C-alpha positions in Angstrom: -19.7 -50.5 -6.2 -17.2 -50.7 -9.2 -18.0 -49.1 -12.5 -19.2 -51.4 -15.1 -16.8 -52.8 -17.7 -18.0 -53.0 -21.3 -16.3 -55.8 -23.3 -16.7 -56.6 -27.0 -15.7 -60.2 -27.7 -15.4 -61.5 -31.3 -15.0 -65.3 -32.1 -16.4 -67.4 -34.9 -17.2 -70.1 -32.4 -20.4 -69.2 -30.4 -19.6 -71.8 -27.7 -16.4 -70.1 -26.9 -18.3 -66.7 -26.6 -20.8 -68.2 -24.2 -18.1 -69.7 -22.0 -16.0 -66.6 -21.9 -19.0 -64.4 -21.0 -19.9 -66.7 -18.2 -16.3 -66.5 -16.7 -16.4 -62.7 -17.1 -19.5 -62.4 -15.2 -18.3 -64.5 -12.5 -14.8 -63.1 -12.2 -15.5 -59.4 -12.6 -17.7 -57.4 -10.2 -19.6 -55.5 -12.9 -19.4 -56.3 -16.6 -21.4 -56.2 -19.8 -20.2 -58.5 -22.6 -21.2 -58.0 -26.3 -20.4 -61.2 -28.4 -20.1 -61.2 -32.1 -19.0 -64.0 -34.5 -17.2 -62.0 -37.3 -14.6 -59.2 -37.4 -16.6 -56.8 -39.6 -19.5 -56.9 -37.3 -17.0 -56.1 -34.4 -15.7 -53.0 -36.3 -19.2 -51.7 -36.9 -20.2 -52.1 -33.3 -17.1 -50.4 -31.9 -17.6 -47.4 -34.3 -21.0 -46.8 -32.8 -20.6 -47.9 -29.2 -18.1 -47.3 -26.3 -16.1 -50.4 -25.2 -13.4 -50.6 -22.5 -11.7 -53.7 -24.1 -11.9 -55.8 -27.2 -11.2 -59.6 -27.0 -10.6 -61.3 -30.2 -9.8 -64.8 -31.7 -6.9 -65.1 -34.2 -8.1 -67.6 -36.9 -11.4 -66.3 -38.2 -13.0 -66.3 -41.7 -12.3 -63.2 -43.9 -10.0 -61.5 -41.3 -7.7 -62.9 -38.6 -7.3 -61.3 -35.2 -4.1 -59.2 -36.1 -5.7 -57.7 -39.1 -8.7 -56.7 -36.9 -6.3 -55.2 -34.5 -4.7 -53.1 -37.4 -8.1 -52.0 -38.6 -9.0 -51.1 -35.0 -6.0 -48.9 -34.5 -6.8 -46.6 -37.4 -9.8 -45.1 -35.6 -9.5 -46.4 -32.0 -5.8 -46.5 -31.3 -6.1 -46.6 -27.5 -8.9 -49.2 -26.9 -7.3 -52.3 -25.2 -7.0 -55.3 -27.5 -6.5 -58.7 -26.0 -5.7 -61.7 -28.5 -7.4 -64.9 -27.2 -6.5 -67.7 -29.7 -6.6 -71.5 -29.9 -3.9 -71.4 -32.6 -1.1 -70.7 -30.4 2.4 -70.5 -31.8 5.6 -68.5 -31.0 5.3 -66.8 -34.4 1.8 -65.5 -33.7 2.7 -64.5 -30.1 5.8 -62.6 -31.4 3.8 -60.8 -34.1 1.1 -59.9 -31.7 3.5 -58.5 -29.1 5.4 -56.5 -31.8 2.1 -55.3 -33.2 1.4 -53.7 -29.8 -1.6 -55.8 -28.6 -2.6 -55.4 -24.9 -2.5 -59.0 -24.0 -2.0 -62.4 -25.7 -3.5 -65.6 -24.3 -3.9 -69.1 -25.7 -7.2 -70.7 -25.2 -7.4 -73.3 -22.4 -9.3 -74.3 -19.3 -10.6 -72.4 -16.4 -7.3 -71.1 -15.2 -6.7 -69.4 -18.7 -10.3 -68.0 -18.6 -9.6 -66.5 -15.1 -6.3 -65.0 -16.3 -8.2 -63.6 -19.4 -10.8 -62.0 -17.2 -8.2 -60.5 -14.8 -6.3 -59.0 -17.8 -9.4 -57.6 -19.2 -10.3 -56.0 -15.9 -6.7 -54.6 -15.6 -6.7 -53.3 -19.2 -10.1 -51.7 -18.8 -9.1 -49.9 -15.6 -5.9 -48.6 -17.2 -7.7 -47.5 -20.2 -10.3 -45.6 -18.1 -7.5 -44.0 -16.0 -5.8 -43.0 -19.2 -9.0 -41.5 -20.6 -9.6 -39.6 -17.4 -6.0 -38.3 -17.3 -6.3 -37.1 -20.9 -9.6 -35.3 -20.2 -8.1 -33.7 -17.1 -4.9 -32.8 -19.1 -7.0 -31.2 -21.9 -8.9 -29.2 -19.3 -5.8 -28.2 -17.5 -4.0 -27.1 -20.6 -7.1 -25.1 -21.7 -7.1 -23.4 -18.4 -3.3 -22.7 -18.5 -2.9 -23.0 -14.7 0.3 -23.9 -13.0 0.2 -27.4 -11.7 2.5 -29.4 -9.3 2.7 -32.7 -7.7 4.7 -33.1 -4.4 5.6 -36.6 -3.2 5.2 -38.0 0.3 8.7 -36.5 1.2 7.8 -33.0 0.2 9.7 -33.1 -3.0 8.4 -31.8 -6.4 7.7 -34.8 -8.5 6.0 -33.0 -11.4 5.3 -29.5 -12.6 3.9 -28.3 -15.8 5.2 -25.6 -18.2 2.8 -22.8 -16.9 4.2 -23.6 -13.4 7.8 -23.2 -14.7 6.9 -20.0 -16.6 5.3 -18.6 -13.3 8.4 -19.3 -11.2 11.1 -18.5 -13.9 12.9 -21.9 -13.3 13.2 -24.7 -15.8 11.2 -27.8 -15.0 14.4 -29.7 -14.5 15.5 -27.2 -11.8 12.2 -27.6 -9.9 11.6 -31.4 -10.1 13.5 -33.0 -7.4 13.7 -29.8 -5.2 11.8 -28.7 -2.1 9.1 -26.1 -2.0 11.5 -23.9 -0.2 12.9 -23.1 -3.6 9.9 -21.0 -4.5 8.5 -20.2 -1.0 9.7 -18.6 2.2 9.7 -20.5 5.5 6.3 -19.2 6.8 4.7 -20.2 3.5 6.2 -23.7 3.6 5.0 -24.1 7.2 1.4 -23.1 6.3 1.3 -25.4 3.3 2.3 -28.3 5.6 -0.3 -27.3 8.1 -2.9 -27.2 5.4 -1.8 -30.6 4.1 -2.1 -32.0 7.7 -5.7 -30.7 7.8 -6.6 -32.6 4.6 -5.1 -35.8 5.8 -6.9 -35.6 9.2 -10.1 -37.8 9.5 -12.3 -34.7 10.0 -10.4 -32.3 7.6 -11.7 -31.0 4.2 -10.7 -32.8 0.9 -9.4 -29.5 -0.6 -7.6 -26.5 0.8 -7.6 -23.0 -0.7 -5.2 -20.5 0.5 -3.1 -17.4 -0.4 0.6 -17.9 -1.0 3.4 -15.7 -2.3 5.6 -17.5 -4.9 9.1 -16.3 -5.0 10.3 -16.4 -8.6 13.9 -16.8 -9.8 13.9 -13.2 -10.5 11.7 -10.3 -9.6 9.2 -9.6 -6.8 7.0 -12.3 -5.1 3.9 -13.3 -7.0 0.7 -13.5 -5.1 -1.2 -16.7 -5.8 -4.0 -18.9 -4.6 -3.2 -22.5 -4.0 -5.8 -25.2 -4.5 -4.3 -28.2 -2.7 -5.4 -31.9 -2.5 -3.9 -35.2 -1.8 -3.1 -37.9 -4.3 -5.4 -41.0 -4.0 -4.0 -43.5 -1.6 -5.2 -46.7 0.4 -4.7 -47.3 4.0 -2.0 -45.4 5.8 0.3 -45.0 2.9 0.4 -41.3 1.8 1.5 -40.8 -1.7 1.8 -37.1 -1.9 -0.2 -33.9 -2.8 -1.2 -32.2 -5.9 -2.0 -28.5 -6.4 -3.1 -25.8 -8.8 -1.8 -22.3 -8.6 -3.7 -19.3 -9.7 -1.9 -15.9 -10.3 -4.0 -13.4 -8.4 -1.8 -10.4 -9.0 -4.5 -8.4 -10.8 -7.0 -9.4 -8.2 -4.8 -8.1 -5.5 -4.1 -4.9 -7.3 -7.8 -4.4 -7.8 -8.4 -5.1 -4.2 -5.8 -2.6 -3.1 -7.2 0.0 -5.4 -10.6 -0.6 -4.1 -9.4 -0.3 -0.5 -7.5 3.0 -1.4 -10.7 4.3 -3.0 -12.8 3.2 -0.1 -10.5 4.9 2.4 -10.5 8.0 0.2 -14.4 8.0 0.5 -14.2 7.4 4.2 -11.7 10.1 4.8 -13.2 12.8 2.4 -14.0 16.1 4.1 -17.5 16.0 2.5 -20.4 13.6 2.9 -20.5 11.0 0.2 -23.4 8.6 -0.6 -24.0 6.0 -3.2 -27.5 4.9 -4.3 -28.9 2.0 -6.3 -31.6 3.1 -8.8 -32.4 -0.5 -9.7 -33.9 -0.9 -6.2 -37.3 0.6 -5.3 -37.0 4.3 -4.5 -33.4 4.6 -5.3 -32.1 4.0 -1.8 -28.7 4.7 -0.3 -26.4 1.7 -0.2 -23.3 3.5 1.2 -22.6 6.6 3.3 -19.2 7.7 4.6 -18.2 8.9 8.0 -18.5 12.5 7.2 -22.2 12.0 6.2 -22.8 10.3 9.6 -21.0 13.1 11.3 -22.8 15.9 9.5 -26.5 14.5 9.7 -26.2 12.6 13.0 -27.8 9.5 11.4 -25.9 6.2 11.7 -25.3 3.8 8.8 -27.9 1.5 9.9 -30.5 4.3 9.8 -29.3 5.8 6.4 -28.6 2.8 4.3 -31.7 1.3 2.7 -33.7 4.5 2.5 -33.9 7.5 0.1 -31.8 10.6 1.1 -35.0 12.8 1.0 -35.5 11.9 4.7 -33.1 14.8 5.4 -35.8 17.3 4.2 -38.1 19.1 6.4 -40.9 21.6 6.6 -38.8 24.7 5.4 -36.9 22.8 2.6 -37.5 24.7 -0.7 -39.3 22.6 -3.3 -37.7 24.2 -6.2 -34.1 22.8 -5.8 -35.6 19.4 -4.9 -37.5 19.4 -8.1 -34.3 20.3 -10.1 -32.6 17.4 -8.4 -35.4 15.0 -9.4 -35.3 16.3 -13.1 -31.5 15.8 -13.2 -31.8 12.2 -11.9 -34.7 11.4 -14.4 -32.4 12.8 -17.3 -29.4 10.9 -15.9 -27.2 14.1 -15.8 -25.1 15.7 -13.0 -26.5 18.5 -10.8 -25.7 20.7 -7.9 -28.4 22.4 -5.6 -28.5 24.0 -2.2 -31.0 22.6 0.2 -32.1 23.3 3.7 -31.8 19.9 5.5 -32.4 18.7 9.0 -30.2 16.7 11.2 -31.4 13.9 13.3 -31.7 16.2 16.4 -33.9 18.5 14.2 -31.4 21.3 13.8 -31.3 23.0 10.4 -28.2 23.1 8.2 -27.6 24.3 4.6 -26.5 21.3 2.4 -24.8 21.8 -1.1 -25.8 18.5 -2.8 -24.0 17.4 -6.0 -25.0 14.2 -7.7 -23.7 12.3 -10.7 -24.5 9.0 -12.4 -22.3 5.9 -12.3 -22.3 4.3 -15.7 -21.3 0.9 -17.0 -18.1 1.1 -19.2 -19.5 -1.0 -22.0 -23.1 0.2 -22.6 -23.2 3.4 -20.5 -26.3 2.2 -18.5 -26.7 4.0 -15.1 -26.1 1.5 -12.4 -25.8 3.9 -9.4 -25.6 7.5 -8.3 -22.9 9.1 -6.2 -23.8 12.1 -4.1 -21.5 14.8 -2.4 -23.0 16.6 0.4 -21.2 19.7 2.0 -22.4 21.7 5.0 -22.4 25.3 3.9 -24.2 26.8 6.9 -21.4 29.1 7.9 -21.1 30.2 4.3 -24.8 31.0 4.1 -24.6 32.9 7.4 -21.7 34.9 6.2 -23.6 35.5 2.9 -26.6 36.8 4.9 -24.3 39.0 7.0 -22.6 40.5 4.0 -26.1 41.1 2.4 -27.2 43.0 5.6 -23.9 45.0 5.5 -24.4 45.9 1.9 -27.9 47.1 2.7 -26.6 49.3 5.5 -23.8 50.7 3.1 -26.4 51.5 0.6 -28.3 53.3 3.2 -25.3 55.2 4.3 -24.5 56.1 0.7 -27.9 57.5 0.3 -27.3 59.7 3.4 -24.0 60.9 2.2 -25.2 61.5 -1.3 -28.3 63.5 -0.1 -27.7 65.0 3.4 -24.1 66.0 2.8 -24.2 67.0 -0.8 -27.0 69.4 -0.6 -25.5 71.7 2.1 -22.1 71.3 0.3 -23.7 72.6 -2.9 -25.3 75.4 -1.0 -21.9 76.5 0.5 -20.2 76.3 -2.9 -23.0 78.6 -4.3 -22.7 81.0 -1.5 -18.9 81.3 -1.9 -19.4 81.9 -5.7 -21.8 84.7 -4.9 -19.5 86.1 -2.3 -16.7 86.2 -4.9 -18.9 88.3 -7.1 -19.7 90.7 -4.4 -16.2 91.1 -2.8 -12.6 90.3 -3.5 -11.1 88.2 -0.6 -8.3 85.7 -0.5 -10.3 83.9 2.2 -13.0 83.1 -0.4 -10.4 81.3 -2.6 -9.3 79.2 0.3 -12.9 78.4 1.2 -13.7 77.4 -2.4 -10.6 75.1 -2.4 -11.8 73.6 0.8 -15.3 73.0 -0.4 -13.9 71.4 -3.6 -11.8 69.1 -1.5 -14.9 68.3 0.6 -16.7 67.3 -2.6 -13.8 65.1 -3.6 -13.9 63.4 -0.2 -17.7 62.9 -0.5 -17.2 61.2 -3.9 -14.4 59.0 -2.5 -16.7 58.0 0.5 -19.5 57.1 -1.8 -17.2 54.9 -3.8 -16.0 53.2 -0.7 -19.5 52.6 0.5 -20.7 51.2 -2.9 -17.6 49.3 -4.0 -15.6 48.4 -1.0 -12.0 49.2 -0.1 -11.0 49.5 -3.7 -7.9 51.5 -5.0 -8.0 53.3 -8.3 -5.5 52.5 -11.0 -2.1 53.5 -9.6 -0.1 56.0 -11.6 3.2 57.8 -11.1 2.9 60.5 -8.5 5.6 63.2 -7.5 5.9 63.2 -3.8 7.1 66.8 -3.7 4.1 67.9 -5.8 1.4 65.9 -3.8 3.0 67.1 -0.5 2.8 70.8 -1.7 -0.8 70.5 -2.9 -2.0 68.8 0.2 -0.3 71.5 2.4 -2.3 74.2 0.5 -5.6 72.5 1.5 -4.8 72.4 5.3 -5.1 75.3 7.7 -1.4 75.3 8.5 -1.2 78.6 10.4 2.4 79.5 11.1 3.6 75.9 10.6 6.5 75.2 8.2 6.6 72.5 5.4 10.0 71.3 4.5 10.0 69.0 1.4 13.2 67.0 1.0 11.7 64.2 -1.3 12.3 64.0 -5.0 11.0 60.5 -5.5 8.2 59.4 -7.8 5.9 56.6 -6.5 3.1 54.5 -8.0 -0.1 55.2 -6.2 -3.8 56.3 -6.3 -3.3 60.1 -6.3 -6.6 60.8 -4.4 -5.9 58.3 -1.7 -2.3 59.4 -1.2 -3.4 63.0 -1.1 -6.0 62.1 1.7 -3.1 60.4 3.7 -0.9 63.5 3.5 -3.8 65.9 4.3 -4.8 64.0 7.4 -1.2 63.6 8.7 -0.4 67.3 8.1 -3.6 68.4 9.7 -2.9 66.3 12.7 0.6 67.7 13.0 -0.6 71.2 12.9 -3.7 70.9 15.1 -1.7 69.2 18.0 1.3 71.6 17.9 4.5 69.7 18.4 3.7 66.1 17.2 5.5 63.4 15.2 3.9 61.3 12.5 5.9 59.1 10.1 4.8 56.9 7.3 6.7 54.7 4.9 5.8 53.0 1.8 7.3 51.0 -1.0 7.1 52.2 -4.6 3.4 52.0 -4.5 0.7 52.6 -2.0 -1.7 49.6 -2.7 -5.4 49.5 -1.7 -5.1 52.6 0.4 -2.9 50.9 3.0 0.3 52.3 4.5 2.9 51.2 7.1 4.4 53.6 9.5 8.1 53.6 10.2 9.9 56.2 12.4 12.7 58.0 10.4 16.1 57.1 11.9 16.7 60.6 13.4 16.8 60.8 17.2 15.9 64.5 17.4 12.8 64.1 15.2 11.9 60.7 16.5 11.5 62.1 20.0 10.1 65.4 18.8 12.3 67.6 21.2 11.3 71.2 20.5 10.7 74.4 22.5 7.9 76.9 22.6 10.1 79.4 20.8 9.2 78.2 17.2 6.1 76.6 15.5 5.9 73.1 14.2 7.8 72.0 11.2 6.6 69.1 9.0 9.3 67.2 6.9 8.6 65.1 3.9 11.5 63.0 2.6 12.9 59.9 1.0 13.8 56.6 2.6 15.8 53.7 1.0 12.5 51.8 0.4 9.9 54.4 0.7 9.2 57.8 2.1 8.5 59.5 5.4 6.3 62.4 6.7 7.4 63.6 10.1 7.2 66.6 12.5 9.3 67.8 15.4 6.7 67.2 18.0 6.7 64.7 21.0 5.2 61.8 18.8 2.2 59.6 18.9 1.4 58.1 22.3 2.4 54.4 22.3 -1.0 53.2 23.5 -2.7 54.4 20.2 0.0 53.7 17.7 -1.1 50.1 16.6 -4.6 51.3 15.5 -3.5 54.6 14.0 -3.6 53.6 10.3 -7.0 51.6 10.3 -9.4 52.7 7.7 -11.6 55.6 8.8 -9.7 55.8 12.2 -8.8 59.0 14.0 -6.9 59.2 17.3 -6.5 62.0 19.7 -2.8 62.3 20.1 -3.2 64.9 23.0 
């Protein structure tokens, strides 16, 4: 059913008004005619009401038809105005046409009235179309979207300025060209297929799809095309119209979201997100690591609170700290004993942090990081047990060894007062050395394998001092070293003493050690001195063992002229606290 046409007819002859209204109602499908007899009333009515066309006589008291037209144009310049007069003349017709009236008709019989009705119908339709176009144009301008019209041959018939700005082409360059100017071949084919879908009897009235616009310069611009066909009757297709929307930011945000989501999924820790706006603050997201760590699938975890991981031996204290942090909307980290789906226990380091809105800071979610620290807890427990054993060992060394050592030192001191013997001095030195070893052993037990602050040490001096504390018998020491190294003196002296004692006790043996400018953390590396006779320890029973201490290019060596260390024990010779029978 056609939309109703509202007509305002002004004529000082009521009979003309009645006759014209009857023809309007007969010729037009839907019409409403308002009849007035003077121009002033017509102006008042049109100011307060909406009309699609005004029909006016020319010769009327007080104001003629053209004067009424001029008055109408001041406030309603686009309302159609048809002059219908019985005083026809070429002069009036010329003035009316030059003034810009919509139509000019001379009063007459039924045929003229039919022509008048048809012209009113046509003028009203054009007026309404123009109004709609202006409204749409206003909306589209306000939106600022790129708009295009393509005719039935696939040629751009119209584009607006935003479309030209998007593509980088002038409107004149685009109009008359094909869409291939701004699209690649696959995009052109997709648009044609979408258009075909719209034109099909069962297709949609509108198609929305992603398209990359190729501008005159620069990279392709991701857009969303909203395509429809132009109104047409029968089989005659007139073309299509579309609106583009630049979705570059949307694509960028989506890519960033996907990147963040992949990061969450591939993170080496369990990640959960909860929604405090829902009852009981349930989980709304869990990543793959959470599923792997707990054994619960996403369908089992999402929608419930993460406390379902707790069990009979979960300590309430860290759980309470977690609750208090959430109530205070602050981050927190706790360690919890949790339970997997199969019932096995695991230690879980849980860190939670609020997710806040950027504008008002309201908490809209919580993110949780869950790390399986069971292996760490086991190592921690093992270390604690080891420290307990070391404390016990230190107590034994301190009490059970120090007491007899003190007794021996006291007895030697008493013996010195009773007799004069060089053996007592040697015994006293040995006991002092034993006390030093006990002190270092206690330090090692209580503090670990620590090395004292290194200091410059003369190799010749430390070698001579160490030789004096070893029962060397008739062995010979030959010091060829004049280097100074940076080392812990006590640790370095222990090293020399052990090597010298080993050489003397086993007769003809060969031990070599090399260090850089410093001996760090009590560790040494052994390197055989490049001397074939010493390396193989070739000697005879006719002389005692000789121990050599000398410099190397990047360290020092200690060697004897014995047969050397058996190959099967060399790799473990320098381990902490190790002794090997070189027999």
